[in-house]
C-alpha positions in Angstrom: 0.0 0.1 0.3 1.4 3.5 -0.9 1.8 5.7 2.1 3.0 9.7 1.8 3.9 11.0 5.0 4.4 14.7 5.1 6.4 16.9 8.0 8.0 20.2 8.4 5.2 22.2 8.9 5.0 24.7 12.0 4.3 28.2 12.7 6.9 30.7 11.4 7.2 34.6 11.0 7.3 36.2 7.7 10.6 36.4 6.2 11.6 32.9 7.9 12.2 29.2 6.5 10.5 25.9 6.6 11.4 22.5 4.7 8.7 20.0 4.1 9.6 16.5 3.7 7.5 13.8 2.2 8.1 10.2 2.4 6.9 7.4 -0.2 6.6 3.7 0.7 5.0 1.2 -0.9 5.4 2.7 -4.4 7.2 0.4 -7.2 7.5 2.6 -10.1 10.3 4.2 -11.3 9.4 7.5 -12.8 6.2 9.5 -12.1 5.1 13.2 -11.3 5.5 14.4 -7.4 4.7 17.4 -6.1 3.3 19.9 -3.4 0.0 21.4 -3.5 -1.7 23.6 -1.1 -5.1 24.6 0.2 -5.9 27.8 2.3 -9.4 27.8 4.1 -11.9 28.9 1.4 -9.9 28.7 -1.4 -8.8 25.6 -4.0 -6.1 23.5 -3.7 -3.3 25.0 -6.0 0.0 23.4 -7.3 3.1 24.9 -5.3 6.0 22.9 -6.9 6.0 20.0 -9.1 8.7 17.7 -10.4 8.9 14.7 -12.6 11.5 11.9 -10.7 12.6 10.7 -13.8 13.7 13.9 -15.6 14.2 17.4 -15.2 10.7 19.0 -15.4 10.1 21.4 -12.8 6.9 23.6 -12.2 6.7 26.6 -9.5 3.4 28.6 -9.2 4.3 32.4 -9.7 3.6 33.3 -6.1 6.5 30.9 -5.0 8.8 31.2 -7.6 12.3 32.4 -6.5 11.5 31.6 -2.7 10.5 27.8 -2.8 12.6 24.8 -4.1 11.5 21.0 -4.6 14.1 18.3 -4.7 14.1 14.9 -4.2 16.3 12.1 -2.5 15.6 8.8 -4.7 17.7 7.0 -1.9 15.2 8.0 0.8 12.3 8.0 -1.4 12.0 11.5 -0.1 10.4 14.9 -1.7 11.4 18.3 -0.2 10.2 21.7 -0.3 12.5 24.5 0.9 10.5 27.2 1.8 12.1 30.7 2.1 11.1 34.3 2.5 7.7 32.9 3.7 4.7 35.6 3.5 1.7 35.4 5.4 -0.2 34.5 2.3 1.7 31.1 2.0 -0.2 30.0 5.0 -2.3 26.8 4.1 -2.4 22.9 4.4 0.6 21.6 2.3 -0.1 18.2 0.7 2.6 15.8 -1.0 1.3 14.0 -4.1 2.8 11.2 -6.3 1.8 9.6 -9.5 -0.8 11.7 -10.6 -2.0 12.8 -13.9 -0.8 16.2 -14.6 -2.5 18.5 -17.1 -1.8 22.5 -17.6 -4.5 24.7 -18.4 -3.8 28.3 -18.9 -0.8 27.6 -17.2 -2.2 26.3 -14.0 -1.0 22.7 -13.1 -4.0 20.5 -12.4 -3.4 17.2 -10.6 -5.8 14.1 -11.2 -6.0 10.8 -9.4 -2.7 9.7 -7.5 -1.4 9.2 -4.0 -1.9 12.0 -1.4 -0.5 12.3 2.2 -2.8 13.8 4.8 -1.1 17.2 4.7 0.7 19.4 6.8 -0.1 22.9 8.2 2.2 25.9 7.4 1.1 29.0 9.3 3.0 32.6 8.9 2.5 35.3 11.1 3.4 38.9 10.1 
């Protein structure tokens, strides 16, 4: 059974940093999309950062470009999201996802299916 377990969320002041981790287990495929999504209260879920584990594809939302960095450690089956210069508008529940179908509509990524973690809360205070 595939499991994704996120960690690293918390509360931080604006300008601070956090690093989220997502450990994947029980998955046998080699190459697939993995990414971080977030959802704030009253808002739709949005893709934050996405990569393809077997290639060089990376996507960042405009709102996090230059501040967030996605990376993977294949040996540890772990996906990371380094978040720097955090802003109050980054406050949300952050989810790790893997092996979803990725479509891009109007430059906005949409994830369908796949496996999802339970989420980790990030709260940025001003």
